[in-house]
N, C-alpha and C positions, 0 to 999 in steps of 0.2 A: 185037683189042682188047687194050689194055694190061692187065697183071695188076694188080689192086688188091686189097690184102690184106683179108681178111674182109669183103667187101661183101655179095654176094648170099647166100652160104652163111650168114653170120651172121644176116642178117635173116630168111631163110627158116626157119632153125632157131629163131631167136628167136620168130617168129610161131607156129611149130608148137607151141612150148612156152609160148606166151603170155608171152614175155619180149622184147618188141620193144625195139630199141636203135638209136641213131644210130651206125652202124657205121664210117663212114669218119672222121668227125671225133672219134669217141670209141671207145675200145676197152673190152673186157670188164672191165678192172680199174677202170674208172670214170675213168681219166685221159683227157684229150682233147687235141686239137691245140693248145688254148689253154695247156695246161701246158708246151708247147714253144715258146711265143711267142718267147722270146729265142734259143733254139737255131735256130729257123727264120727269125729276123729278120723277123717279121711286122710290117707297118706298122699304124698305128692304123686306117687305112682298110680294110686287109685283115681285121683283127680284127673290125671293125664288120660288114663284109660277110659274113664267115664266121659270126658270131653270128646274123645275120639268117637265113642259110641253115639253120643248125642249129635255131633257134627255130621256123621254119616247119615243118621236118621233124618236130620233136618234137611240135608241136601236131597235125600230120596223123597221126602214129603214135599219139598218144593217142586220137584219134577212132577210128582203125582198131582199136585195142586194145579199145575199148568194143564196137564192132561185132563183133569176133571173139569176145569173151567171150559176148555175147548169142547169136551163131550157134552157138557150141560148146554153150552151155547148152540151146538148142533141140534141137540134134542129140542130145545126151545124153538129153534127155527123150523124143525120138522113139525112140531105141534102147531105152530102158527100157519104153516103152509098146508096143513091137513095131509101130511105125507102118509104113505102106505103104512098100515099098522105093523106089518112084519118088519119093515125097516126101523120103525120106532122101537119095536121090541128089541131088535138087535142093538140099537143105540143104548137103550135102558140097560141091557146086559153089559155093554161096554162100561157104562158108569158104575154098575155094581162090581165089575171086575177090578176097576181102579180102586174102589173103596175097599174091597176085600184084600187086594195086594198091599195097600197101605196099612190096613189093620194087622195083617200078618207081620209085616216089617216092624210095626210098633210092638207087637207081642214078642217077636224075636229079640228086639233091642232091649225090651224090659227084662227078658231072661238074661241077656248079656250083662245088664246092670246088676241084676241079682247075684251073678257069679263073681262080680267084682267086690261086693260087700261081704263083710264077715256076718255071721249069724246075729251078733249083737247090733251091728250097724243096720242090718236089714230090718230087724225088729223095731229099732228106733225110727228108721225112715218110714216104715208102715204106720207107726204111731203118729208121726208128724202128718202123714197124708190123711189118716183117719180123723185127726183133729181138724184139719183143713176142710174135709168133707162135711163134718158136723157143722162147722161154722158156716159153710156155704149153704147147707140145707136150712139152717136157722135163718140166714139172711134172705133166702128165697121165700121161706114161709112168711117172714115178716113183710116182705114186699108184696106177696100175694094177698095177705090180710089187709095191707094198706090200700091196695087196689079195690078190694071188696068194700071197704069202708067208704071210699070215694064214690062208689056207685050208688 
């Protein structure tokens, strides 16, 4: 499988911390593939199709977010009430299923985005994502180093 920058890891981590995002068409800084329309030479038809993919995924993720919030709240209550372990395990499995479903939809949407882009556009988009990832890692390393210095 081709490497796609911050797809599954981003969505899994986002779900785990209840911060779901559209990871392929959008990065953590809030910029998206649409911000690079000219650089990628997206056609109007491609832009329309990509927006449709992203809109559907965002709606799906919003629903999953609500489900996840409710399941997490139920699990937290079960923990504080010292509920039966088997019931807690079932709730944990519910949470995991919500996360898995959202991850699958994210991957499916990413594949749909890939099919909308030409080979050249996809290569360029991956390059943009790789640069973003490098910059993010450098910023995180600098922040971590600054924390260590303060200690």
